[in-house]
C-alpha positions as CSV (number, residue, x, y, z in Angstrom):
1,X,135.6,-61.5,-109.4
2,X,136.9,-60.5,-106.0
3,X,140.7,-60.9,-105.6
4,X,142.3,-61.0,-102.2
5,X,145.9,-60.8,-101.2
6,X,147.5,-63.0,-98.6
7,X,150.5,-62.4,-96.3
8,X,153.8,-64.0,-97.4
9,X,155.0,-67.2,-95.8
10,X,156.4,-66.8,-92.3
11,X,159.3,-69.2,-92.7
12,X,160.1,-72.4,-91.0
13,X,159.8,-72.7,-87.2
14,X,162.2,-75.2,-85.7
15,X,162.7,-76.5,-82.2
16,X,166.1,-76.2,-80.4
17,X,167.2,-79.5,-82.0
18,X,166.4,-78.3,-85.6
19,X,163.2,-80.4,-85.9
20,X,160.4,-78.6,-87.8
21,X,157.5,-77.4,-85.7
22,X,155.8,-75.5,-88.4
23,X,156.4,-75.5,-92.2
24,X,155.1,-73.4,-95.0
25,X,152.8,-75.0,-97.5
26,X,151.3,-73.4,-100.6
27,X,147.5,-73.5,-100.2
28,X,145.0,-71.8,-102.5
29,X,141.3,-71.7,-102.1
30,X,138.5,-70.5,-104.3
31,X,135.1,-69.4,-103.0
32,X,132.2,-69.2,-105.4
33,X,129.1,-67.4,-104.3
34,X,126.2,-68.4,-106.4
35,X,124.3,-65.1,-105.9
36,X,127.3,-63.2,-107.2
37,X,128.0,-65.5,-110.2
38,X,126.3,-64.8,-113.5
39,X,126.2,-68.5,-114.7
40,X,127.2,-71.1,-112.0
41,X,126.7,-74.0,-114.4
42,X,129.2,-72.4,-116.8
43,X,131.7,-71.3,-114.1
44,X,132.1,-74.6,-112.2
45,X,133.3,-76.7,-115.2
46,X,136.0,-74.0,-115.8
47,X,137.4,-74.5,-112.3
48,X,136.8,-78.3,-111.9
49,X,140.0,-79.5,-113.5
50,X,142.0,-78.0,-110.7
51,X,140.1,-79.4,-107.8
52,X,138.9,-82.8,-106.7
53,X,136.2,-81.1,-104.5
54,X,134.9,-79.1,-107.5
55,X,134.7,-82.3,-109.6
56,X,132.6,-83.8,-106.8
57,X,130.3,-80.8,-106.7
58,X,130.0,-80.6,-110.5
59,X,129.1,-84.2,-110.7
60,X,126.4,-83.7,-108.1
61,X,124.5,-81.3,-110.3
């Protein structure tokens, strides 16, 4: 497993009238590299409950 740290949120950016131009949103991504994973067929089902995309990938195999 390779863990990477990310920069903290930058804060909201507002225009001169107080309308938001950029907002923070929590966004997490998981990257699975098959060549670096011992058992892909066992790993995907463990992560699938948290991701619609992973459910689609898992059902394709």
